[in-house]
C-alpha positions in Angstrom: -22.9 24.1 1.0 -21.3 23.6 -2.4 -21.5 20.1 -3.9 -18.1 18.5 -4.6 -17.7 17.3 -8.2 -16.8 13.7 -9.0 -13.3 13.5 -10.4 -11.5 11.5 -13.1 -8.7 10.6 -10.7 -9.1 8.6 -7.4 -6.7 7.3 -4.8 -4.8 4.3 -6.1 -4.9 5.2 -9.8 -1.8 5.2 -11.9 -1.5 8.6 -13.6 0.8 10.3 -16.1 1.7 14.0 -15.7 1.0 15.8 -18.9 2.2 19.3 -18.0 4.7 21.0 -15.7 8.2 20.1 -14.5 7.3 16.4 -14.1 5.8 16.0 -17.6 6.0 12.5 -19.0 6.5 10.8 -15.6 4.0 8.3 -14.1 3.1 7.4 -10.5 0.5 6.2 -8.1 -2.0 8.6 -6.6 -1.6 8.7 -2.8 -4.1 11.4 -1.9 -6.8 13.5 -3.7 -7.9 16.8 -2.3 -11.3 17.3 -3.8 -11.9 20.8 -2.5 -8.6 22.1 -4.0 -8.7 19.9 -7.1 -5.2 18.6 -6.4 -3.5 15.2 -6.0 -0.3 13.9 -4.4 1.5 11.4 -6.7 4.1 9.0 -5.3 7.6 10.1 -6.0 6.7 13.1 -8.2 6.8 16.9 -7.5 9.3 16.5 -4.7 9.9 19.6 -2.5 12.5 20.2 0.3 11.0 20.9 3.7 12.9 22.2 6.7 11.8 20.3 9.9 12.2 21.8 13.3 13.7 19.6 16.1 11.1 18.0 18.3 10.8 15.3 21.0 10.0 12.6 18.4 12.7 13.9 15.9 15.5 15.5 18.0 17.8 16.1 15.0 15.3 18.0 12.9 16.8 18.6 9.4 15.7 18.7 5.8 13.2 16.3 4.4 12.0 15.7 0.8 8.3 15.2 0.4 5.8 15.1 -2.4 3.8 18.2 -3.2 0.4 18.2 -4.8 -0.2 18.5 -8.5 -3.3 20.1 -10.1 -5.7 17.5 -11.5 -5.8 19.2 -14.9 -2.1 18.2 -15.3 -2.9 14.4 -14.7 -4.3 11.7 -17.0 -5.3 8.2 -15.9 -3.2 5.4 -17.4 -5.4 2.8 -19.0 -4.7 -0.6 -17.3 -5.2 -2.5 -20.5 -3.0 -0.6 -22.9 -0.7 1.2 -20.5 -1.3 4.6 -22.2 -2.9 7.7 -20.8 -6.6 8.0 -21.6 -9.6 10.3 -20.9 -12.1 8.9 -18.5 -15.9 8.6 -19.0 -18.7 7.2 -16.9 -21.3 4.6 -17.9 -23.5 2.0 -16.3 -22.1 -1.5 -15.9 -24.0 -4.8 -16.0 -25.3 -4.3 -12.4 -26.5 -0.8 -13.1 -23.7 0.9 -11.2 -22.0 4.0 -12.6 -18.4 3.0 -13.4 -15.4 4.8 -14.9 -14.2 3.6 -18.3 -11.3 4.3 -20.7 -12.4 6.4 -23.7 -9.5 4.8 -25.7 -10.3 1.1 -25.2 -13.8 1.3 -23.8 -12.9 -1.0 -20.9 -13.9 -0.3 -17.3 -11.2 1.1 -14.9 -11.1 -0.8 -11.6 -11.3 1.5 -8.6 -8.1 1.7 -6.7 
């Protein structure tokens, strides 16, 4: 079994897209797929999906949903300055490994 790497982005983070069609936009991370190295960001990378009629949705129709974005195209927005920053890890006062902003040096709250 292959070990899954810790990521710079977690669910609940505010991120900025740095590459692709949505470049420059920010949003909140809804879901992170660690095995595929992708994340779904609220309101970004919208795709059109054709939905077949069913018992719960008798009309069917066309829906717009968010598609995933590769994590290499996302940067965490620093809560203190509001700018995108690289993320590092260091021990806090209690000896727990925490994520921190490389720009300001402040810890990033999880979620």
